[in-house]
C-alpha positions in Angstrom: 118.9 95.6 150.0 120.5 96.2 146.6 122.1 99.0 145.3 120.9 100.9 142.2 123.7 101.2 139.7 123.7 105.1 138.7 122.8 105.8 135.0 123.9 108.6 133.2 121.9 108.5 130.0 120.8 112.1 129.2 117.0 112.0 127.0 118.3 114.4 124.6 120.6 113.8 121.6 122.2 117.2 122.8 123.0 116.0 126.4 123.9 112.4 124.8 126.8 113.8 122.4 127.7 116.5 124.9 128.5 113.6 127.7 129.9 110.8 125.0 132.6 114.0 124.0 133.3 114.3 127.9 133.9 110.5 128.5 136.4 110.8 125.3 138.0 113.8 126.3 138.5 112.2 129.7 139.9 108.8 128.5 142.5 110.7 126.1 143.3 113.1 128.6 143.9 110.9 131.9 146.4 108.7 130.8 148.2 111.8 129.0 148.5 113.1 132.5 149.2 110.2 134.4 152.2 109.8 131.9 153.2 113.3 132.1 153.6 113.2 135.9 155.5 109.8 135.6 158.0 111.2 133.4 159.0 114.6 134.9 158.9 112.9 138.4 157.1 115.7 139.9 156.3 116.7 143.4 152.2 116.1 144.8 152.1 120.3 143.8 152.9 119.7 140.2 150.9 116.8 140.3 147.4 118.8 141.6 148.0 121.3 139.2 148.1 118.8 136.1 145.1 117.0 138.0 143.4 120.2 138.2 144.5 121.5 134.5 142.7 118.6 133.1 139.5 118.6 135.1 139.0 122.1 134.1 140.5 121.0 130.3 137.1 118.5 130.6 134.8 121.0 131.7 135.4 123.2 129.1 135.1 120.7 126.3 132.0 119.7 127.8 130.6 123.2 127.9 131.8 124.0 124.6 130.2 120.6 122.6 126.8 121.2 124.6 127.0 124.9 123.8 127.8 124.1 119.8 125.3 121.2 119.5 122.5 123.2 121.1 123.1 125.6 118.5 123.6 122.8 115.6 120.3 121.2 116.8 118.0 124.5 116.7 116.4 123.9 113.3 116.1 120.6 114.4 113.8 121.9 117.1 111.8 124.4 114.8 111.2 121.5 112.8 109.8 119.3 115.6 107.4 122.5 116.8 106.3 123.1 113.1 105.7 119.4 113.0 103.7 119.5 115.9 101.4 122.2 114.6 100.3 121.0 111.5 97.2 118.8 111.5 95.5 116.5 109.4 92.8 119.1 109.1 95.1 121.7 107.4 98.3 119.9 105.6 99.3 123.1 103.9 101.8 123.9 106.7 105.8 123.6 105.7 108.7 123.3 108.1 111.1 125.7 107.9 114.3 124.5 105.6 117.4 125.4 106.7 120.3 127.0 104.2 122.9 124.6 103.1 122.8 120.8 102.3 124.1 119.2 105.3 121.9 116.3 107.2 119.3 118.6 108.7 118.5 120.7 105.6 117.8 117.4 103.9 115.5 116.2 106.6 113.5 119.7 106.5 113.5 118.9 102.6 112.1 115.0 102.7 109.6 116.4 105.4 107.8 119.1 103.6 108.1 116.3 100.3 106.2 114.1 102.5 104.0 116.3 103.9 103.3 117.9 99.9 102.2 114.3 99.3 100.2 113.6 101.9 98.3 116.9 101.1 97.7 115.6 97.8 96.3 112.6 98.7 93.9 113.8 101.2 92.5 116.2 98.8 92.1 114.0 96.4 90.3 111.4 98.9 88.4 114.5 99.9 87.1 115.0 96.6 86.6 111.5 95.9 84.3 111.4 98.7 82.2 114.7 97.2 82.0 113.2 93.7 80.9 109.9 95.2 78.2 111.6 97.5 77.4 113.6 94.4 76.9 110.6 92.2 74.8 108.9 94.5 72.4 111.7 95.3 71.7 111.8 91.6 69.9 108.3 91.0 68.3 108.8 94.3 66.5 112.0 93.5 65.4 110.4 90.3 63.6 107.7 92.4 62.0 109.7 94.6 60.7 112.1 92.3 59.1 109.3 90.3 57.8 107.7 93.3 56.2 111.1 94.4 54.9 111.9 90.5 53.2 108.2 90.8 51.9 109.1 94.4 50.3 112.4 93.5 48.9 111.2 90.3 48.8 107.4 90.5 45.7 107.3 87.5 48.3 108.9 85.3 51.2 106.5 86.2 51.6 104.0 83.9 53.3 101.9 85.8 55.4 99.2 83.6 57.4 102.5 81.8 57.7 103.6 85.7 59.0 100.2 87.1 61.6 100.2 83.9 62.9 103.5 84.5 63.2 103.3 88.7 65.5 100.2 87.8 67.5 101.7 85.3 68.2 104.0 88.6 68.8 101.4 90.5 71.3 99.5 88.3 73.3 102.9 88.3 73.3 103.1 92.0 74.2 99.2 92.1 77.3 100.0 89.8 78.8 102.9 91.4 78.3 101.3 94.6 79.7 98.1 93.3 82.9 100.1 91.6 83.5 101.7 95.4 83.6 98.7 97.0 86.0 97.0 94.5 88.6 100.3 94.2 88.6 100.5 97.9 89.0 96.8 98.5 92.2 97.0 95.5 93.7 100.2 97.5 93.6 98.3 101.2 94.7 94.7 99.9 97.2 95.0 96.9 98.0 92.5 94.7 97.7 89.7 96.4 97.0 86.1 94.7 99.8 86.9 92.1 100.1 83.8 89.2 101.7 83.8 85.8 99.6 85.4 83.4 99.7 85.7 79.4 98.2 88.9 78.2 97.7 87.5 75.0 95.9 84.5 76.3 93.9 87.1 78.6 92.8 89.5 75.6 91.5 86.6 74.1 89.7 85.3 76.8 87.8 88.5 78.0 86.5 89.2 73.9 85.3 85.6 73.7 82.4 86.7 76.5 81.7 90.0 74.9 79.1 91.7 72.9 80.4 93.9 71.7 79.3 97.4 69.3 82.4 97.7 67.2 84.5 95.5 65.9 88.4 94.8 67.9 91.5 94.7 66.0 94.1 92.4 67.5 98.0 93.1 67.2 98.9 90.8 70.3 102.5 89.6 70.3 102.4 85.6 72.1 104.5 84.9 75.6 104.3 88.2 76.9 103.7 87.5 80.4 103.8 89.3 83.6 103.3 88.3 87.4 99.4 89.4 88.1 96.2 88.9 90.0 94.2 87.4 86.8 91.2 89.3 88.0 92.2 92.6 88.8 94.0 92.8 85.4 90.9 91.4 83.3 89.1 93.8 85.3 91.4 96.2 84.2 91.3 95.6 80.5 87.6 95.4 80.7 87.2 98.6 81.7 89.5 99.4 79.1 87.5 98.2 76.6 84.2 99.4 77.7 85.7 102.7 77.5 87.0 102.7 73.8 83.8 101.1 72.8 81.7 103.8 74.3 83.7 106.4 72.5 84.7 104.7 69.2 83.5 105.5 66.1 84.1 102.7 64.0 86.2 100.0 65.9 88.5 99.3 68.6 92.2 97.9 68.6 94.0 95.6 71.3 97.9 95.6 71.1 100.0 93.6 73.5 103.7 93.0 73.0 107.3 93.7 75.2 108.7 97.2 75.7 111.7 96.7 77.0 111.9 95.3 79.9 108.0 96.0 80.5 105.0 94.5 79.2 102.5 96.8 77.1 98.6 96.6 76.9 97.4 99.0 74.8 93.5 99.8 74.0 92.7 102.5 71.3 89.6 103.8 69.8 89.0 106.2 66.9 86.7 108.7 68.9 87.2 112.0 70.0 90.4 111.6 72.0 91.4 113.5 75.1 93.5 116.7 75.3 96.8 116.3 76.2 96.8 118.8 79.0 93.7 116.7 80.8 94.6 113.4 80.0 95.7 112.5 83.5 92.4 113.8 84.7 90.7 110.5 83.6 92.0 108.6 85.7 90.2 110.2 88.6 87.0 109.0 90.1 84.1 110.0 88.3 86.4 112.3 86.2 84.6 114.6 83.9 87.0 116.1 80.8 85.5 116.3 77.9 81.6 116.5 77.7 82.2 114.3 73.8 83.6 111.3 76.3 80.8 112.1 79.0 79.3 108.9 80.6 75.9 109.6 79.4 76.5 105.8 77.6 76.6 103.7 80.8 79.8 104.4 82.4 79.6 104.7 85.9 82.9 107.0 85.9 85.4 104.5 88.2 86.0 101.9 85.3 89.6 104.2 84.4 90.1 104.8 88.3 89.9 101.2 88.9 92.5 100.6 86.3 94.8 103.2 87.3 94.7 101.5 90.8 95.1 97.9 89.5 97.9 99.2 87.3 99.5 101.1 90.6 99.1 97.8 92.9 100.9 95.7 89.9 103.9 98.5 90.1 103.3 99.9 86.8 102.7 102.7 84.6 99.7 104.2 82.9 99.6 106.8 80.5 97.5 108.2 77.4 98.4 109.1 74.4 96.9 109.6 70.9 95.9 106.8 68.5 97.0 106.6 65.3 93.3 107.2 64.4 92.9 110.1 65.9 91.1 108.8 69.6 92.6 108.1 72.4 95.2 105.0 73.5 95.7 104.2 76.7 99.0 101.9 77.5 99.5 100.0 80.4 102.9 98.7 81.4 104.0 96.2 83.7 107.2 94.3 85.0 107.7 91.3 82.9 107.1 88.2 85.0 109.8 87.8 87.4 111.2 91.1 87.4 109.1 92.4 90.4 109.3 89.7 93.6 108.2 92.1 96.7 104.9 91.7 98.5 103.0 95.6 98.5 
């Protein structure tokens, strides 16, 4: 029957530090005590006294280390307890941040920042679910109302008109569901399947198969390339063109150029524009920031949210500013080809 070795490995950081301090002190003091004994050639009694003093000093050092480390780790215990009380249903709680700028204080600050970002993300997702429910309920209610009226008054129902109205509601439902699934797919998979993509060529290809209401002016620099998923960036461009065409009064402009170490793709219109303090809201799903830029002209309310998601997974930026013609200009910036090689 074998002998199980003794393992002195405390589970707590406090115990490990105290044990390490005792071990270090022992390694230092014991040789000193031995050397002292040999030098002074004392009697056995002196040896005993020195050995006893060494043991007492080691014990005092371990006790002091235990107490000091325990006091230093009290904020960590408070952080642990507070984090344990925070649940997914209520992310508004924050952990106490000790004064100063030591490691524990920085840990608390970083944890609070992470909790804040998580709270914002959860709130945004909950709002998106609420908005999606409302958007789906509206055409469903319209379908039900039309069918009930036809059922109650069959003689007064004009079937071709009824079917046309119902198909319109079905088309809207289909657009919303399709866009929701596409947005969820981007957030789940990221930008997989990147290729070298010429933005000027992409713009010309997209415009070649469109039949837009307003003319499109082009200012395209050649050889502006990015590492991207063609289908995703093409979808983002199509969404920007759809949005600009819906709100333009006379024309739309598209620009492609290099801007420092970024590739710039900008689409602008000459419509009513967007208030500066509400510009970022248009990238939220089903955003309603301006009645003059409503979705009554065919938008499902997810196009710019999809565009924002595409830019995000490509590690780019998106912003809105006023166009030279007074409307809105939405600018997408992507890292130039080769500037980003990681996988999201």
